[in-house]
C-alpha angles and dihedrals in degrees: 000000000000119000120234113235116211113228115215111189116203098174091119094051113025092020094053090055088079110112109259095015096102111144130202123228096267093049092049089052091050090053093044091052090051092047087054091053088047085058100231112173099223131021118201097208100189149288103293097186090062098073144344089249092056091047091052092048093050091047092050092047089051090051098046105038102014091095093084107008126066108243124208139165134196126264133176115228094274129101096239091059092044092050090050092053093047095049093048098046103033091096092066120097094236109021123182129196115220118202125186129195130159124250105178120100092245091054094045096046103033105027101038103019090212136113121272090247092052092050092048089052090051089058094046092051091047092053093047090051093047090051090060088061104038137009095226116070127166120199120200119201097211116218090010094157090065095041129110102259098226093050090045090052092045089055093047091048092050097048092045089054087048089057110271110156098191128038116202120198111199129197086206099179099031092250100135129092121214099253092047096043093046090053090049091054092045091054093047093044093053092052096039093054090053090047098046120340092196093066113101118229114217137180133208115191130189125209106227092127095032091255104108096108092043093048091048092051091047088053092050089050088054099049111284109146099191134044128201110211143153136222110263089003091279119172148099115338107332091004138237137293108299113245094213094050096049094044095048093045088055091048099044093041096037091135090060099043100032089213140115138187134212091238118132095224093194087071094055099093097046090047089052093048093047093052091045095052097042094047094039089229112131122224111235111251093238094046112137116258100353107036117116090247097042091109100022121115122194102162114100092221090051093047091051092050092048094051088056095046128344091219090068090081106005125076091183134019124246087240091062090069098035099265118139130210092217128044118216109234115211128209136183086271093059109108131227092270095057092045092047090051091052092050092049093045089060092054102260125132120243102180096110101083096195091050091048092051091053089048092048090053089053090050092054089052092050093045090054088053100043101027091208120053120199133193092267089054090053089052088052092051096049098043093046089047093051102044122117111299105258092198088080106125095244098043129086125238125197108242100173143325144191126203125192115194123197141131094259113045115355103197137186132196117197135187118197132185124213117176104311095337131095124208125194131183146145136220142175128225146169087271140001096273093048090049089049094050093044091055091050093047091053093050096048093043096221122133095225123160125212108235101170139010125187132169130182138166118255099187143022138277137019092309094051122154111252121207120206122196119186136175121205131187123222121175092340097311126109120227128186130220127189134181141160132206142142085246107068093196090055091046088053092052093047093047091052091046091048088054092050090049088052088057092049092048089051092050090051095052096045 
């Protein structure tokens, strides 16, 4: 009989730690709703002790999707963190407290500057306290793959006796190789089942050597019952094990692993697209499962084979992961039903009727301009529609602009609204974008520095949607701004202004 593998998604916690991937509350809720449709078993919604904003996001996710998905959040082995997790997730139907504490020599000696016994006792006390709040407690032995095995096991044994219901074994720095990590999990699994067979054994693998998926699968082969993964493999440094890769490997090679998951694989592509667009982090074209070329075949030999039988060169069909061979093209004559289907197909929620009607009106305007509207255009519409409300009294809104480009004095004139005030100014620069940004900087009065500027096309034709991603620095911190528009100069202005507004929001919450 096949084992069921629990899928723990940490895109909203570990995945969001990627520089430039910061999400606002609405974007986190969009992703959480899609993870629910994907049918993940557990969502790690954030690190609530880190900020008031993260606490609020975790709390709202627990309230909105916690009716059918287990919700957890991360805590260090201190009461303040554990209290923050409990208060933020207690509204969920099945909340879980997740505690992390290092077990490797380098963590114990350099990070904590305590004895091994003292660190072990910290973990035990943390679990005991968490158990007074909730029945389900996960304990992660950070940097387990570089830990002394007997100390690692002593820690696991102690926290299980203290009440931990899940033991997570992380390869925190991506140091392990599959044979080695599989053997580590086998040894822990043998002892753990003798100690308490009801405790769930989990793994969390990082991709520093490109082995996160392989290590996760090796762990499953050797007894792991739960996998911690992220959409598109997002995460610290080189990222985490990719949910879509591990899940499809278990599905395609089910005879080898004798395991299954509850994941609705037909939702994989739209989940990948949603996370990519909301974080602004592109998926490489040759990415397994969800890359743009994952099911593309250019070789004549391959094409010939595919025409004879798809199985000649495809081990899974595009439909298995939610990809379609034909894209539905919308026009101004497309009705609400067709547009709603397109929005939902891309992973967005349409339950709010008033919000959908406002979105549909914007669609009709765009359709009149572009004549044909593609999936990327729909992404543009929804994400622009659901960004932070710029009418907030302390945030800036672009009212109008004019840019003159030439080889003598490129100039820009910008008008901004903020609350009930209007600000207008002009500037020159080496080029039109520099002139535009100089004008905005002068008007907002913030000494921000452009660190990175990137533009790419999201759709087809002369009237394609352009997406601009920028990173700006203010007082040593990096902020991200993103925007999309058929006018790339306007998209550039909006992206810079969104970055400025991110600074202002940060200043308000500090």
